[in-house]
GURO-399182 format. One line per 10 residues: number of its first residue (from 1); their letters; for each residue x, y, z of C-alpha. Coordinates in Angstrom, 1 decimal. Layout:
<rs>
NUM	A	X,Y,Z | ...
</rs>
This chain:
<rs>
1	MGSSESTLSS	0.0,0.0,0.0 | 1.5,3.3,-1.1 | 0.6,6.9,-0.4 | -1.6,7.0,-3.5 | -4.0,4.4,-2.4 | -5.2,3.3,1.1 | -8.0,0.7,1.7 | -9.4,-0.9,4.8 | -10.4,-4.5,3.9 | -12.1,-7.2,5.9
11	SQQVDQITTV	-14.1,-10.4,5.4 | -17.3,-8.6,6.1 | -18.9,-5.6,4.4 | -17.7,-2.5,6.3 | -17.3,1.2,5.5 | -14.2,1.7,3.4 | -11.7,4.6,3.3 | -10.1,4.9,-0.1 | -7.8,7.7,-1.4 | -7.1,7.7,-5.1
21	TEKPEDGVDP	-4.9,10.1,-7.0 | -5.8,8.9,-10.5 | -9.0,9.5,-12.4 | -11.6,6.7,-12.6 | -11.5,4.6,-15.8 | -14.8,5.9,-17.1 | -13.8,9.5,-16.3 | -16.8,10.2,-14.1 | -16.5,10.6,-10.4 | -19.4,8.8,-8.6
31	LLEQLRSLKI	-19.5,11.4,-5.8 | -19.7,14.2,-8.4 | -22.5,12.4,-10.1 | -24.4,12.1,-6.9 | -23.9,15.8,-6.2 | -25.2,16.6,-9.7 | -28.2,14.4,-9.2 | -29.4,16.4,-6.1 | -32.5,18.5,-6.7 | -33.8,21.6,-4.9
41	TTPILTSIPT	-37.0,20.8,-3.0 | -39.7,22.8,-1.5 | -39.0,24.4,1.9 | -40.1,22.5,5.0 | -41.5,25.7,6.6 | -44.5,27.2,4.8 | -44.3,30.6,6.5 | -41.4,33.0,6.6 | -40.2,34.0,10.0 | -40.8,37.7,10.8
51	ENSLTDILVR	-37.2,38.4,12.0 | -35.2,40.2,9.3 | -32.0,41.0,11.2 | -29.9,39.7,14.0 | -31.4,42.4,16.3 | -34.9,41.3,15.6 | -33.9,37.7,16.5 | -32.1,38.7,19.7 | -34.8,41.0,21.1 | -37.9,39.2,20.0
61	EPSPSSAPGT	-40.5,38.1,22.6 | -40.8,34.4,23.1 | -43.6,33.1,21.0 | -46.5,31.0,22.6 | -45.9,28.2,20.1 | -42.6,26.4,19.9 | -42.3,26.7,16.2 | -42.6,30.0,14.3 | -43.7,28.3,11.0 | -46.0,25.4,10.1
71	LNPKVLLELF	-44.6,22.3,8.4 | -45.8,21.3,5.0 | -47.6,18.0,5.6 | -46.5,16.5,2.3 | -42.8,17.2,3.1 | -43.2,15.8,6.6 | -44.9,12.7,5.3 | -42.0,12.3,2.8 | -39.5,12.6,5.6 | -41.3,9.9,7.6
81	FMYRDWQERK	-41.3,7.6,4.6 | -37.6,8.2,4.0 | -36.9,7.5,7.7 | -39.0,4.3,7.6 | -37.2,3.1,4.5 | -33.8,3.8,6.1 | -34.9,1.9,9.2 | -36.0,-1.1,7.1 | -32.7,-1.2,5.3 | -30.7,-1.0,8.5
91	TKTISQRQED	-32.9,-3.7,10.0 | -32.2,-6.0,7.1 | -28.5,-5.3,7.3 | -28.4,-6.0,11.1 | -30.5,-9.2,10.7 | -28.1,-10.4,8.0 | -25.1,-9.7,10.1 | -26.7,-11.5,13.1 | -27.5,-14.5,10.9 | -23.9,-14.6,9.6
101	IENKIEVADA	-22.6,-14.5,13.2 | -24.9,-17.3,14.2 | -23.7,-19.4,11.3 | -20.1,-18.8,12.3 | -20.8,-19.8,15.9 | -22.5,-23.0,14.7 | -19.5,-23.9,12.6 | -17.1,-23.2,15.4 | -19.2,-25.3,17.8 | -19.3,-28.2,15.2
111	LAVKLLQHFN	-15.5,-27.9,14.8 | -15.0,-27.9,18.6 | -17.1,-31.1,18.9 | -15.1,-32.8,16.1 | -11.8,-31.9,17.7 | -13.0,-33.2,21.1 | -14.1,-36.4,19.5 | -10.9,-36.7,17.7 | -8.9,-36.3,20.9 | -11.3,-38.6,22.8
121	Y	-12.4,-36.1,25.4
</rs>
């Protein structure tokens, strides 16, 4: 491993850190493509706060409600759906890892039994 490339590798899927000094073969950086694919969405708050300057913010009276604006229900619903999808993906990943660990434990137990039988314990 040189200074131009550094990779963390393991038998399981983990986050990787890679530093590359050369261009990708196809000439397109995947991170740059992801940045270009981002789109501007509608604001979450539907009303504009009344404060226009730092002084207005610092000397304002506390409002009776905790939020100065109202949330767009469609945006809020979309955020909940995104969070739910993220939770489901994480749950699947964790379940798969647990299953892999259980399988490895079963294999280790079976090997231990075979070794004990081999040495007549």
